[in-house]
C-alpha positions as CSV (number, residue, x, y, z in Angstrom):
1,D,-94.4,11.0,15.8
2,G,-94.2,14.9,17.2
3,Y,-92.3,15.7,14.0
4,P,-94.9,15.3,11.2
5,H,-93.0,17.6,8.9
6,L,-89.9,15.0,8.8
7,S,-89.6,12.2,6.4
8,A,-89.6,8.6,7.5
9,Y,-85.9,8.5,7.0
10,E,-85.3,11.4,9.4
11,R,-88.0,10.5,12.0
12,K,-86.3,6.9,12.5
13,R,-82.9,8.3,12.2
14,L,-84.1,11.0,15.3
15,K,-85.5,8.2,17.2
16,N,-81.9,6.2,17.0
17,I,-79.8,9.1,18.1
18,T,-82.4,9.3,21.6
19,E,-82.1,5.6,22.2
20,N,-78.6,5.7,21.8
21,A,-78.3,8.7,24.2
22,K,-80.7,7.3,27.3
23,F,-78.5,3.8,27.2
24,F,-75.2,5.7,27.2
25,A,-77.2,7.8,30.2
26,A,-77.8,4.8,32.1
27,L,-73.9,3.6,31.6
28,K,-73.2,6.8,33.8
29,L,-69.6,6.8,32.2
30,H,-68.6,10.3,33.5
31,E,-69.0,9.0,37.2
32,V,-66.6,6.0,36.1
33,S,-64.0,8.3,34.5
34,A,-63.9,10.5,37.7
35,R,-63.4,7.4,39.6
36,L,-60.9,6.0,37.8
37,N,-59.0,9.6,37.5
38,Q,-58.9,9.6,41.6
39,I,-57.2,5.9,41.8
40,A,-54.7,7.0,40.1
41,T,-54.5,9.7,41.4
42,K,-54.3,8.5,44.9
43,R,-51.4,5.5,43.5
44,Q,-49.0,7.9,42.4
45,S,-49.3,10.0,45.3
46,H,-48.1,6.8,47.2
47,V,-44.9,5.4,44.5
48,T,-41.8,5.3,46.3
49,K,-38.6,4.0,45.0
50,R,-37.7,0.7,45.2
51,R,-34.9,0.5,47.7
52,K,-31.5,-1.1,46.2
53,P,-30.7,-4.5,48.0
54,K,-27.3,-4.4,50.0
55,K,-24.5,-5.8,48.6
56,V,-23.5,-8.6,49.9
57,E,-19.7,-9.0,50.9
58,D,-19.0,-12.3,51.0
59,E,-21.0,-13.1,47.8
60,T,-19.4,-14.5,44.8
61,A,-17.4,-12.5,42.6
62,R,-18.3,-12.4,39.2
63,R,-15.8,-14.1,36.8
64,R,-13.9,-11.5,34.2
65,S,-11.3,-12.2,31.6
66,M,-7.8,-11.4,33.0
67,R,-7.0,-10.8,29.3
68,L,-9.6,-8.3,28.8
69,L,-8.5,-6.7,31.9
70,R,-4.6,-6.6,31.5
71,V,-4.3,-8.4,34.7
72,E,-1.0,-9.6,34.9
73,P,-1.5,-13.7,35.8
74,L,0.2,-14.9,38.7
75,D,3.4,-16.5,37.5
76,I,3.6,-15.8,34.3
77,P,4.4,-12.4,32.5
78,L,1.6,-10.5,30.4
79,L,3.5,-10.4,27.1
80,E,3.9,-6.8,25.9
81,T,1.4,-6.0,22.7
82,P,3.0,-3.3,20.6
83,A,1.2,-0.4,20.5
84,R,0.4,1.3,16.9
85,P,2.1,4.5,16.4
86,G,-0.1,7.3,16.9
87,A,-0.1,10.4,16.4
88,E,1.7,12.1,19.5
89,E,4.7,9.4,18.4
90,Y,4.6,9.8,14.6
91,P,3.8,13.6,14.2
92,Q,2.4,14.8,10.7
93,V,5.8,16.0,8.9
94,P,5.8,19.7,7.5
95,V,5.4,21.3,4.0
96,G,8.5,21.9,2.5
97,P,12.6,20.9,2.7
98,L,13.3,18.7,5.3
99,P,16.8,18.4,6.9
100,M,18.5,14.9,6.3
101,V,18.8,14.3,9.9
102,P,17.4,10.6,10.8
103,E,15.3,9.5,13.7
104,D,18.4,8.4,16.4
105,Q,20.6,11.5,15.4
106,A,21.2,12.5,19.2
107,E,22.8,9.1,19.9
108,N,25.3,7.9,16.8
109,S,25.6,11.4,14.8
110,N,29.1,10.0,13.8
111,W,27.8,6.7,12.4
112,T,24.9,8.6,10.4
113,E,27.7,11.2,8.9
114,A,29.4,7.9,7.9
115,L,26.5,6.6,6.3
116,L,25.9,9.8,4.3
117,S,29.2,10.4,3.5
118,T,29.7,6.7,2.3
119,W,26.4,7.6,-0.3
120,M,27.8,10.9,-1.6
121,R,31.6,9.1,-2.2
122,I,30.1,6.1,-4.2
123,S,27.3,8.3,-6.0
124,E,30.5,10.4,-7.6
125,L,32.1,7.2,-9.0
126,K,31.2,6.3,-12.3
127,A,30.2,2.3,-13.4
128,D,31.6,0.8,-15.9
129,D,29.7,1.7,-19.0
130,A,30.7,-1.4,-21.1
131,D,28.2,-3.3,-23.0
132,R,27.7,-6.7,-20.8
133,G,24.9,-7.6,-23.1
134,T,22.1,-10.4,-21.9
135,P,23.8,-13.7,-20.7
136,D,22.3,-16.7,-22.3
137,I,19.8,-18.7,-20.0
138,K,22.7,-21.3,-19.0
139,R,25.0,-18.8,-17.7
140,Y,22.7,-16.8,-16.0
141,Q,21.1,-19.9,-14.1
142,E,25.0,-20.1,-12.9
143,S,25.2,-16.7,-11.6
144,L,21.5,-17.0,-9.9
145,S,23.0,-20.6,-8.2
146,S,26.1,-18.9,-7.0
147,M,24.1,-15.8,-5.0
148,V,23.6,-17.0,-1.5
149,L,21.7,-15.4,1.7
150,R,23.9,-15.5,5.2
151,E,22.8,-14.2,8.0
152,E,24.9,-11.2,8.2
153,N,22.8,-9.8,5.6
154,I,19.9,-9.9,6.8
155,R,18.2,-6.9,9.3
156,K,15.4,-5.0,10.4
157,V,16.3,-1.6,8.6
158,V,12.3,0.2,9.0
159,K,10.2,-0.3,11.4
160,A,7.0,-1.5,9.5
161,R,5.7,-3.1,6.1
162,V,8.5,-2.6,3.4
163,C,6.4,-0.9,0.7
164,S,9.0,0.0,-1.5
165,M,13.0,-0.4,-2.3
166,A,15.6,1.1,-4.2
167,I,19.3,0.3,-4.7
168,H,22.4,2.3,-5.5
169,P,23.9,1.7,-8.7
170,S,27.5,1.3,-7.2
171,E,29.6,-1.5,-8.1
172,S,31.8,-1.0,-4.6
173,T,29.4,-0.7,-2.0
174,I,25.6,-2.3,-1.3
175,L,23.7,0.6,-0.5
176,V,19.7,-0.4,0.1
177,A,16.8,2.1,0.6
178,A,13.8,0.8,2.1
179,G,10.1,2.5,2.8
180,D,7.8,1.3,5.3
181,K,4.1,2.5,5.9
182,W,4.7,4.9,8.4
183,G,6.7,7.4,6.0
184,H,10.2,6.3,7.0
185,I,12.6,5.4,4.8
186,G,15.4,3.3,6.2
187,L,19.3,3.4,4.2
188,W,21.4,0.6,5.1
189,N,25.5,0.4,3.7
190,V,25.2,-3.6,3.3
191,S,28.6,-3.8,3.3
192,C,29.4,-2.0,6.3
193,R,29.0,-5.0,8.2
194,S,28.0,-3.2,11.8
195,E,25.3,-2.2,14.1
196,E,25.8,1.4,12.6
197,G,25.4,0.8,8.9
198,A,21.6,1.5,9.0
199,H,19.3,4.5,10.0
200,I,16.1,5.7,9.5
201,F,14.9,8.9,8.2
202,I,11.4,10.4,8.4
203,P,10.5,12.4,5.3
204,H,7.2,11.3,4.7
205,S,3.7,11.2,6.9
206,F,1.9,8.2,5.0
207,Q,3.4,4.9,3.5
208,V,6.4,5.1,1.1
209,N,4.7,3.6,-2.0
210,C,7.6,4.2,-4.9
211,M,11.3,5.1,-4.4
212,H,14.4,5.1,-7.4
213,F,17.6,6.6,-7.2
214,S,18.2,9.3,-10.2
215,P,19.2,7.5,-13.2
216,C,21.5,10.5,-13.7
217,N,22.6,11.0,-10.5
218,P,22.5,9.0,-7.6
219,A,23.2,11.0,-4.9
220,H,19.8,11.8,-5.8
221,L,16.9,9.3,-3.5
222,L,13.3,10.2,-5.4
223,S,10.8,9.0,-3.0
224,L,6.8,9.2,-3.2
225,S,4.3,9.2,-0.6
226,N,0.3,9.4,-0.5
227,D,0.4,13.3,-0.5
228,T,4.5,14.0,-1.5
229,L,7.0,13.4,-3.9
230,R,10.1,14.2,-2.4
231,C,13.8,14.2,-3.6
232,G,16.6,13.1,-0.7
233,D,20.1,15.2,-2.0
234,V,22.6,13.8,0.0
235,T,25.2,16.4,-1.3
236,R,22.7,19.1,0.4
237,A,21.8,16.4,3.3
238,V,18.3,17.6,2.7
239,F,15.0,16.3,1.8
240,D,13.4,18.5,-1.1
241,E,9.8,18.9,-1.6
242,I,9.0,18.4,-5.5
243,C,5.4,17.7,-5.5
244,R,2.2,18.2,-3.1
245,S,-1.5,17.1,-3.7
246,E,-4.3,15.9,-2.0
247,E,-5.0,13.7,-4.4
248,N,-3.4,10.2,-2.9
249,F,0.0,9.2,-5.1
250,S,0.6,5.4,-5.9
251,S,3.6,5.5,-8.0
252,F,5.7,7.2,-10.3
253,D,8.5,6.7,-13.1
254,F,11.0,9.1,-14.9
255,L,9.9,10.2,-18.3
256,E,13.6,11.1,-19.4
257,E,17.6,10.0,-18.6
258,N,17.9,13.1,-17.0
259,A,15.0,12.4,-14.5
260,S,13.6,15.8,-14.8
261,T,10.3,15.0,-15.7
262,A,8.5,12.2,-14.1
263,I,4.9,10.4,-14.5
264,V,3.3,10.1,-11.2
265,G,-0.1,7.6,-11.1
266,H,-3.2,8.2,-8.4
267,W,-5.0,5.6,-6.2
268,D,-7.9,7.2,-7.9
269,G,-7.3,6.1,-11.5
270,D,-5.9,9.6,-12.9
271,V,-2.1,10.1,-13.8
272,A,0.0,13.3,-13.4
273,V,3.0,14.6,-15.4
274,V,5.4,16.4,-13.4
275,D,8.3,18.4,-13.9
276,R,11.1,19.3,-11.4
277,R,12.9,22.6,-13.4
278,T,9.5,24.7,-12.9
279,P,8.6,26.5,-9.5
280,G,5.7,25.5,-7.5
281,M,4.7,22.4,-5.5
282,S,1.8,21.4,-8.5
283,S,1.8,19.0,-11.0
284,E,2.3,20.1,-15.2
285,L,-0.7,18.1,-16.1
286,S,-3.6,15.9,-14.5
287,A,-5.0,13.7,-17.0
288,D,-7.9,11.0,-16.0
289,I,-7.0,7.8,-18.3
290,G,-10.7,6.4,-17.6
291,F,-9.3,3.8,-14.5
292,R,-11.1,3.5,-11.1
293,R,-7.4,3.0,-9.8
294,T,-3.8,2.9,-11.1
295,R,-1.5,1.3,-9.1
296,T,1.8,1.2,-11.1
297,V,3.4,3.4,-13.7
298,H,6.2,2.1,-16.0
299,V,8.1,4.1,-18.8
300,H,9.2,2.4,-21.9
301,P,13.1,1.8,-21.8
302,V,13.2,2.9,-25.2
303,N,10.6,5.0,-26.3
304,K,10.1,7.5,-23.2
305,Q,6.7,8.8,-24.7
306,Y,4.7,5.4,-23.8
307,F,3.7,4.3,-20.4
308,L,2.2,1.6,-18.7
309,A,-0.5,2.1,-16.2
310,A,-1.9,-0.9,-14.1
311,G,-4.9,-0.6,-12.3
312,S,-8.2,-2.3,-11.1
313,M,-8.6,-5.0,-14.1
314,D,-6.9,-2.8,-17.0
315,V,-3.5,-2.7,-18.0
316,C,-3.1,-0.2,-21.2
317,V,-0.3,2.0,-23.2
318,F,-0.5,5.6,-23.2
319,D,1.7,8.3,-25.2
320,V,2.2,11.2,-22.9
321,R,2.4,13.3,-25.6
322,Y,-1.2,13.3,-26.6
323,L,-2.5,13.4,-22.6
324,K,-5.0,15.9,-21.9
325,A,-7.5,16.8,-18.8
326,K,-10.4,14.2,-20.2
327,G,-11.1,12.0,-23.1
328,N,-7.7,10.2,-23.1
329,K,-7.6,6.8,-25.1
330,P,-4.9,4.1,-24.7
331,L,-2.3,3.0,-27.4
332,S,-3.0,-0.5,-26.6
333,S,-4.7,-2.5,-23.7
334,L,-3.4,-5.9,-22.2
335,T,-6.9,-7.7,-21.8
336,G,-7.7,-10.8,-19.9
337,H,-7.2,-9.8,-16.0
338,T,-10.4,-10.8,-13.9
339,K,-9.5,-9.4,-10.8
340,S,-7.0,-6.4,-9.5
341,V,-4.1,-5.9,-11.2
342,A,-0.9,-5.3,-8.5
343,S,1.8,-4.2,-11.4
344,A,2.8,-4.2,-14.7
345,Y,6.2,-3.6,-15.9
346,F,7.9,-3.4,-19.1
347,S,10.8,-5.6,-19.8
348,P,14.5,-3.8,-19.0
349,L,16.3,-3.3,-22.1
350,T,14.1,-3.7,-25.1
351,G,10.5,-2.9,-23.6
352,S,9.2,-5.8,-25.9
353,R,7.6,-7.8,-23.2
354,V,5.2,-6.8,-19.9
355,V,4.7,-8.8,-16.9
356,T,1.4,-8.6,-14.6
357,V,0.6,-9.8,-11.3
358,C,-3.0,-10.3,-11.2
359,A,-5.1,-10.9,-7.9
360,D,-6.3,-14.3,-10.0
361,D,-3.2,-16.1,-8.2
362,K,-1.8,-15.6,-12.2
363,L,2.0,-14.1,-13.5
364,R,0.8,-13.1,-17.3
365,I,3.6,-12.5,-19.5
366,F,2.8,-10.1,-23.0
367,N,5.0,-10.1,-25.8
368,S,5.0,-7.1,-28.6
369,K,7.3,-6.6,-31.8
370,S,5.8,-3.4,-31.6
371,I,4.6,-1.2,-28.9
372,Q,1.1,-0.9,-30.6
373,V,0.4,-4.9,-30.6
374,L,0.8,-6.8,-27.7
375,L,-0.1,-10.6,-27.5
376,I,-0.5,-12.7,-24.6
377,F,1.5,-16.3,-24.5
378,K,-1.6,-18.5,-24.1
379,N,-1.0,-20.9,-21.8
380,Q,1.8,-19.9,-20.4
381,S,0.4,-17.7,-17.5
382,N,2.0,-19.0,-14.1
383,K,-0.2,-19.8,-11.5
384,I,1.7,-18.3,-7.7
385,R,1.3,-20.8,-5.2
386,T,-1.4,-19.9,-2.2
387,R,-2.7,-21.7,0.4
388,E,-6.9,-21.9,0.7
389,N,-6.7,-19.4,3.6
390,S,-6.8,-15.3,3.2
391,Q,-3.3,-14.6,3.5
392,P,-1.8,-11.9,1.7
393,K,-0.3,-12.7,-2.3
394,P,3.0,-11.7,-3.4
395,G,3.2,-8.2,-4.2
396,R,4.7,-7.3,-7.7
397,A,6.6,-9.2,-10.2
398,I,10.0,-6.9,-11.5
399,W,12.5,-8.0,-14.4
400,D,15.9,-8.2,-13.8
401,P,17.3,-5.5,-15.0
402,K,20.5,-7.6,-16.5
403,Q,18.1,-9.7,-18.3
404,E,15.7,-8.9,-20.8
405,H,14.0,-12.3,-20.5
406,C,13.7,-13.3,-16.8
407,F,12.0,-11.6,-13.8
408,L,11.4,-12.3,-10.2
409,V,8.3,-12.5,-7.8
410,G,8.0,-13.3,-4.0
411,S,6.2,-17.0,-3.6
412,M,3.7,-18.3,-1.0
413,A,5.6,-21.7,-1.2
414,Q,6.7,-23.7,1.8
415,P,9.6,-23.3,2.3
416,R,9.4,-19.4,1.3
417,Q,11.2,-18.2,-1.6
418,I,11.8,-16.0,-3.9
419,Q,11.2,-17.5,-7.9
420,V,13.0,-16.5,-10.9
421,F,10.8,-17.3,-14.2
422,Q,11.2,-17.1,-18.0
423,D,9.1,-15.3,-20.2
424,T,8.5,-19.0,-21.7
425,G,7.0,-19.6,-17.8
426,K,10.0,-22.0,-17.0
427,L,11.0,-21.8,-13.4
428,L,14.8,-20.9,-13.6
429,H,15.8,-21.0,-10.0
430,S,14.3,-20.5,-6.4
431,F,16.2,-18.3,-3.9
432,C,15.5,-19.8,-0.6
433,N,17.3,-20.3,2.9
434,V,15.3,-22.7,5.5
435,D,17.1,-21.2,8.5
436,C,17.3,-17.6,7.5
437,L,14.2,-16.7,5.3
438,S,10.8,-17.5,6.8
439,S,8.4,-14.8,5.6
440,V,7.0,-13.9,2.2
441,C,9.2,-11.2,0.6
442,S,6.4,-9.5,-1.8
443,I,9.2,-6.4,-2.4
444,N,12.1,-7.4,-4.1
445,V,14.8,-5.2,-6.1
446,V,17.8,-6.1,-8.0
447,H,21.1,-4.5,-8.3
448,P,21.1,-3.0,-12.1
449,S,24.8,-4.8,-12.9
450,Q,25.7,-7.0,-10.2
451,N,24.6,-10.2,-8.8
452,I,22.3,-8.5,-5.9
453,L,19.2,-9.5,-4.7
454,V,17.2,-7.7,-1.8
455,G,13.8,-9.2,-0.3
456,G,12.0,-7.0,1.9
457,N,8.7,-8.6,4.0
458,S,5.9,-7.2,6.2
459,S,8.3,-6.6,9.5
460,G,10.5,-4.2,7.8
461,R,13.3,-7.2,7.4
462,L,15.6,-7.2,4.4
463,H,17.3,-10.3,3.1
464,V,19.9,-9.7,0.6
465,F,21.4,-12.3,-1.9
């Protein structure tokens, strides 16, 4: 009423503000706030840390696992756990040529010299070039049945899982090379039949994915690791470095009989062409073939310009003459694989067949009358026996170099065995020995002219039939 110039709304609003101010003043909130601050300050000044209770000496001890504490139980010795090789035990291999000196050189250098001299001697001998031809299936089965595994032909040649193998083509001496996942290469003179017959060399820092004796000079052993391709030359006792890359190498094969050029697969899917005659450690060409992963590459035995690449679910034939950095198209694709493909190889004499191993537990055989047309044998794919749990599956199926129509693969069947199939899908023979073979041989190699089969397992052990 004291503000006649205000409107009715403004007078009502002013009245509400005045009444609210009187109400909050009656509550005396400023006094309450001061009292609360005083109480909080007082309590904080009297706060003391809680004293820890004294430990009772006779209190029952907390039960702890003796296994986790690494404490040896009474009267029961604790088994020693093998430690994984560390950086100190296996240092990085230096770049460039390496002397061919084994890991145990200091103890038995004479034995090592004997092994290397044997390798050199048998490399100078020419194998019989007579045309043996492909034996008929009946005679071939008889030869397979005559091959046996004896205890003296089993040996731990490398320290870890066998990732690759190669066998010397000599017809007088059995010399096997095995590469493991730590970059070691073991050389074993099986014919020696003594302790000094095998030695380990360390030319790589990572696992040895692929190995081949040179087809024109078996005194050369080429080995491929994740980061480098090397040539072990026994005549000069040196591991030369041919190619080095930051890309992870997976496999290689020779493009020519003189082994001067090679096609190299990368784990990231690319392929590269390497020429040993050119200076430098880089490849001549790196080509994107459209694969997410390339596990194996294999050159056609007759038409060397063609090579086969196998990857995630891809198996394709390419012409090396038309490779370029980008935009490569395959000549032919081998379809039907539903999961990752572990390997794919041409048949050894004509290349008219291809065998593949897939993670769907099937072996597939492809047949071709011409390189451009590859047809699958329908209903002829063979299911590999596996357990229902997650045990590792067999690695690769390889052709017998003496037989155009037959290939071998490690099997999960019990008893453990290496199976030989005909390209029609028929099982011809199973290599097994209940007393001597108790593990899966996922990596296998067959002698090019003799009835000799070598199987390698995950512990570095080789079995020679």
